[in-house]
C-alpha positions in Angstrom: 7.3 23.1 -6.7 6.9 20.4 -8.9 8.4 21.0 -12.5 5.8 18.9 -14.3 2.3 19.3 -13.1 -0.9 17.6 -13.7 -3.2 19.5 -16.1 -6.2 18.8 -14.2 -7.0 16.8 -11.0 -10.8 15.6 -10.6 -11.9 15.0 -7.0 -15.0 13.1 -6.7 -16.2 13.1 -3.0 -19.6 14.0 -1.5 -18.0 15.4 1.7 -17.1 19.0 1.5 -14.6 19.3 4.2 -12.8 16.5 2.6 -12.7 18.1 -0.7 -11.4 21.4 1.0 -8.6 19.3 2.7 -7.8 17.5 -0.4 -7.6 20.6 -2.6 -5.4 22.4 -0.1 -3.1 19.7 -0.1 -2.7 19.7 -3.8 -2.3 23.4 -3.8 0.5 22.9 -1.1 2.4 20.3 -3.1 1.8 22.9 -6.2 1.3 19.7 -8.5 -1.7 20.6 -10.6 -2.7 23.4 -12.9 -6.3 23.1 -12.1 -8.5 21.0 -9.6 -12.3 20.3 -10.2 -14.5 19.1 -7.5 -17.6 16.9 -8.0 -19.8 16.1 -5.1 -21.2 13.1 -6.5 -20.6 10.4 -9.2 -23.3 11.9 -11.4 -21.8 15.4 -11.1 -18.3 13.8 -12.2 -20.0 12.0 -15.3 -21.6 15.2 -16.2 -18.5 17.0 -15.8 -16.5 14.5 -18.1 -19.3 14.5 -20.7 -19.7 18.2 -20.8 -17.9 21.2 -22.6 -16.1 22.2 -19.4 -14.1 19.1 -19.8 -11.4 20.7 -22.0 -9.3 18.5 -24.3 -6.6 21.1 -24.2 -6.4 20.6 -20.4 -6.9 16.9 -19.9 -7.7 15.2 -16.6 -4.5 13.5 -15.5 -5.6 12.3 -12.2 -9.0 11.3 -10.6 -9.5 10.6 -7.0 -12.8 8.8 -6.4 -14.3 8.2 -3.1 -16.3 4.9 -2.6 -18.9 5.7 -0.4 -21.4 8.4 -1.7 -25.1 8.5 -1.9 -27.1 8.3 -5.0 -24.1 6.8 -7.0 -21.3 5.3 -5.2 -17.5 5.0 -6.6 -18.3 1.4 -7.7 -21.2 2.6 -9.7 -19.3 5.4 -11.1 -16.9 3.2 -12.4 -19.5 1.2 -14.3 -20.4 4.2 -16.1 -16.9 5.4 -16.6 -15.8 2.3 -18.1 -18.4 3.0 -21.0 -17.4 6.7 -21.6 -15.6 7.5 -24.9 -11.9 7.5 -24.5 -11.6 11.1 -25.4 -13.9 12.0 -22.1 -11.8 9.8 -19.6 -8.9 11.0 -17.6 -5.7 10.9 -19.8 -3.7 9.4 -16.6 -4.7 7.8 -13.4 -7.7 6.9 -11.4 -7.2 6.4 -7.6 -9.8 5.0 -5.3 -9.5 7.4 -2.1 -11.6 6.1 0.8 -11.9 5.7 4.6 -12.9 2.3 4.1 -10.8 -0.4 5.9 -12.7 -3.2 4.3 -10.0 -5.5 2.7 -12.8 -6.3 0.1 -12.9 -2.8 -1.2 -9.0 -2.9 -1.7 -9.2 -6.3 -3.6 -12.1 -5.3 -5.7 -10.4 -2.0 -6.7 -7.3 -4.0 -8.0 -9.5 -6.2 -10.2 -10.7 -3.0 -12.2 -8.4 -2.3 -15.0 -9.3 1.6 -15.0 -8.2 1.7 -11.3 -4.5 2.6 -10.7 -4.6 2.6 -7.1 -6.0 2.6 -3.7 -5.3 5.1 -1.0 -6.9 5.6 2.4 -8.1 9.3 3.4 -7.0 11.8 4.1 -4.9 12.7 1.1 -1.6 14.0 2.7 1.5 16.0 1.0 3.5 12.8 1.2 0.8 10.6 -0.5 0.6 13.5 -3.2 4.2 13.7 -3.8 4.4 9.8 -4.0 1.3 9.5 -6.4 2.9 12.4 -8.7 6.3 10.6 -8.6 5.0 7.1 -9.4 2.7 8.2 -12.1 3.8 11.5 -13.6 7.6 11.7 -13.2 
């Protein structure tokens, strides 16, 4: 069990099975008080702008998928950058993708709000490393 936990992790991914697996990994590692799932970039923006986004339980970590219909991860980031700072994650935003395209990794590294790039699936080892690197 982690001694210091993330308050809230926001998973942004259109794939239900992926979200299920990633939530299970987070629960296994026991590193978050709460996990919120948004199945689209717009749903995530609505959550971040809405009253459910509790300032007393800030989002410490966002995992963002790149390839989603309607609003992909890059488009989400354009909107996210313009959010009021009180609505943004208090900690880390990590791109999480199956993409092997080196351009995606390069593009992610150029965006100041992006703190990292991981390939799917999220594993216990990756989650422990992210926690250690960004939250210990």
